[in-house]
C-alpha positions as a printed NumPy array, in Angstrom:
array([[ 11.857,  -9.339,   6.76 ],
       [ 11.911,  -5.947,   8.454],
       [  9.034,  -3.503,   8.371],
       [ 11.34 ,  -0.996,   6.658],
       [ 12.1  ,  -3.385,   3.778],
       [  8.39 ,  -4.204,   3.55 ],
       [  7.6  ,  -0.48 ,   3.406],
       [ 10.098,  -0.001,   0.559],
       [  8.464,  -2.797,  -1.426],
       [  4.997,  -1.395,  -0.672],
       [  6.153,   2.009,  -1.908],
       [  7.46 ,   0.467,  -5.148],
       [  4.167,  -1.347,  -5.779],
       [  2.198,   1.789,  -4.88 ],
       [  4.213,   3.779,  -7.42 ],
       [  3.109,   1.276, -10.067],
       [ -0.485,   0.633,  -8.989],
       [ -1.929,   3.53 ,  -6.98 ],
       [ -2.207,   5.789, -10.043],
       [ -0.92 ,   8.814,  -8.122],
       [  1.616,   9.741, -10.794],
       [ -1.276,  10.304, -13.203],
       [ -2.417,  13.022, -10.792],
       [  1.03 ,  14.595, -10.722],
       [  1.844,  13.221,  -7.253],
       [  5.45 ,  12.185,  -6.744],
       [  5.235,   9.235,  -4.346],
       [  8.77 ,  10.038,  -3.155],
       [  7.345,  13.211,  -1.599],
       [  4.721,  11.235,   0.355],
       [  5.882,  10.139,   3.819],
       [  5.119,   6.612,   5.002],
       [  2.505,   7.975,   7.443],
       [  0.775,  10.295,   4.932],
       [ -2.676,   9.394,   3.646],
       [ -2.598,   7.942,   0.161],
       [ -6.268,   8.868,  -0.176],
       [ -5.526,  12.514,   0.652],
       [ -2.74 ,  12.36 ,  -1.928],
       [ -5.401,  11.414,  -4.487],
       [ -5.665,   7.623,  -4.513],
       [ -9.177,   6.518,  -5.463],
       [-10.951,   3.468,  -4.083],
       [-10.542,   1.833,  -7.495],
       [ -6.796,   2.482,  -7.396],
       [ -6.666,   0.998,  -3.889],
       [ -8.04 ,  -2.263,  -5.314],
       [ -5.284,  -2.214,  -7.965],
       [ -2.773,  -1.573,  -5.196],
       [ -4.135,  -4.469,  -3.132],
       [ -3.843,  -6.838,  -6.103],
       [ -0.317,  -5.645,  -6.817],
       [  0.673,  -6.188,  -3.19 ],
       [ -0.818,  -9.674,  -3.16 ],
       [  1.344, -10.548,  -6.152],
       [  4.473,  -8.886,  -4.768],
       [  4.292, -10.576,  -1.367],
       [  2.52 , -13.792,  -2.421],
       [ -0.249, -13.179,   0.102],
       [ -4.008, -12.751,   0.125],
       [ -5.615, -10.027,   2.187],
       [ -8.348, -11.621,   4.311],
       [-11.757,  -9.942,   4.488],
       [-10.958,  -8.527,   7.944],
       [ -8.189,  -6.403,   6.383],
       [-10.201,  -5.101,   3.435],
       [-10.766,  -1.741,   5.099],
       [ -9.902,   1.785,   4.081],
       [ -7.696,   2.334,   7.146],
       [ -5.47 ,  -0.631,   6.201],
       [ -4.712,   0.958,   2.818],
       [ -4.55 ,   4.532,   4.181],
       [ -0.764,   4.841,   4.14 ],
       [  2.46 ,   3.054,   3.279],
       [  3.007,   2.493,   7.017],
       [ -0.436,   0.969,   7.638],
       [ -0.096,  -1.314,   4.612],
       [  3.392,  -2.426,   5.685],
       [  2.108,  -3.189,   9.172],
       [ -0.759,  -5.298,   7.807],
       [  1.584,  -7.194,   5.478],
       [  4.074,  -7.798,   8.275],
       [  1.315,  -9.329,  10.405],
       [  0.219, -11.546,   7.488],
       [  3.757, -12.746,   6.837],
       [  4.217, -13.641,  10.532],
       [  1.106, -15.809,  10.642]])
């Protein structure tokens, strides 16, 4: 699975779980490298996003990846998921 296809799936889950649309943020206008936190994602919403991603990719984020920088952007999330799927 390519990082681009992972990023597209991450974006779809983020649109459902990151609660940015409730703040009037169109996730389509957020680039893969942009900060989801700066766009308005709360720490609570990041937990919802993590749970949604675990279900989407059938993975579990290990404690070492439960950091703000991992969930900072679509790109950083996709990179973390790609590394989990390879191992």
